[in-house]
C-alpha positions as CSV (number, residue, x, y, z in Angstrom):
1,M,-5.5,103.6,2.6
2,A,-3.0,101.0,3.9
3,L,-4.5,97.9,2.3
4,S,-5.2,96.9,-1.0
5,S,-8.9,96.5,-1.6
6,D,-8.2,92.4,-1.5
7,G,-6.1,92.9,1.7
8,L,-2.9,91.6,-0.6
9,A,-0.8,94.4,-0.9
10,L,0.6,97.0,1.2
11,R,1.0,100.8,1.0
12,L,1.6,103.1,3.9
13,A,2.0,106.5,2.2
14,E,0.6,108.5,-0.7
15,T,3.6,108.8,-1.9
16,D,4.3,105.3,-2.4
17,N,5.3,104.1,-6.1
18,V,6.3,100.3,-4.7
19,A,3.4,98.2,-2.9
20,V,4.4,95.1,-0.8
21,A,3.0,91.9,-1.1
22,L,1.4,90.4,1.9
23,R,0.9,87.3,0.2
24,R,1.2,85.9,-3.5
25,I,-0.5,88.4,-5.9
26,A,-1.0,86.2,-9.4
27,T,-0.4,87.8,-12.7
28,G,-3.2,89.6,-13.9
29,S,-4.4,90.3,-10.3
30,S,-5.9,94.2,-10.2
31,I,-4.4,96.1,-6.8
32,V,-6.6,98.5,-5.9
33,F,-5.5,101.3,-2.9
34,G,-8.9,103.9,-3.5
35,D,-8.7,105.9,-6.9
36,L,-5.2,103.8,-7.7
37,A,-5.3,100.2,-9.9
38,V,-2.7,98.2,-11.3
39,V,-2.7,95.1,-12.4
40,A,0.4,92.4,-11.3
41,S,2.0,91.5,-14.8
42,E,4.2,88.4,-12.9
43,E,3.4,86.9,-9.7
44,I,4.9,88.7,-6.9
45,A,6.1,87.0,-3.9
46,P,4.9,87.5,-0.1
47,G,7.6,90.5,0.7
48,H,8.2,91.2,-2.7
49,K,7.0,94.6,-4.1
50,I,4.8,95.7,-6.7
51,A,5.2,98.9,-8.9
52,L,1.9,100.6,-8.8
53,R,3.2,103.1,-11.7
54,T,5.6,103.5,-13.9
55,I,9.2,104.2,-12.6
56,D,12.2,105.6,-14.8
57,A,15.8,104.3,-14.3
58,G,17.1,106.3,-12.0
59,E,13.9,107.2,-10.4
60,A,13.3,106.9,-6.3
61,V,11.7,103.7,-6.1
62,V,9.2,104.9,-2.2
63,K,8.6,102.6,0.2
64,Y,6.8,102.7,3.6
65,G,6.8,107.1,2.7
66,E,10.6,106.6,2.1
67,T,13.4,106.8,-0.4
68,M,14.7,103.2,-0.5
69,G,16.3,102.6,-3.5
70,R,16.4,103.9,-7.3
71,A,15.5,101.8,-10.3
72,T,18.4,100.5,-12.3
73,V,16.4,100.1,-15.1
74,R,12.6,101.5,-16.0
75,I,9.7,99.2,-14.1
76,A,6.9,99.1,-15.3
77,A,3.7,99.4,-13.3
78,G,2.9,95.9,-12.2
79,S,6.2,94.6,-12.0
80,H,8.1,92.6,-9.4
81,A,10.5,95.6,-8.0
82,H,13.2,93.9,-6.2
83,V,16.9,93.8,-6.2
84,H,17.2,92.2,-10.2
85,N,15.6,96.7,-11.0
86,I,16.7,98.0,-7.7
87,E,19.5,99.4,-6.1
88,G,20.1,99.8,-2.4
89,I,20.6,103.6,-1.5
90,R,21.0,103.5,2.4
91,G,23.9,102.8,4.6
92,R,25.7,102.7,1.4
93,G,28.7,105.0,2.5
94,D,30.6,104.9,-1.1
95,L,27.5,107.1,-2.1
96,A,28.2,109.8,1.1
97,A,32.0,109.8,0.2
98,A,31.1,110.1,-3.4
99,G,28.8,113.6,-1.9
100,S,31.9,114.9,-0.5
101,R,34.2,115.2,-2.7
């Protein structure tokens, strides 16, 4: 299911561990995708991500079925997932160079 039941968030793939807010998600709002439900622990701005489950530090952050980053700290389910707790890994020449050593 791509849209949450209330149309507040978008999740394109079953493997996504974050969803993208389409409108402001208020603290305490329940975001439901079929059998998956999460309660927002803080306000999520439109265009930002909400963790659909706990994501451990170092774990891949998956959006739209693609790994888009890595959690720098543990991100609790329902929390705001953004640059303050996700390290981008796409297009990182330094990571590619480190892998070739």
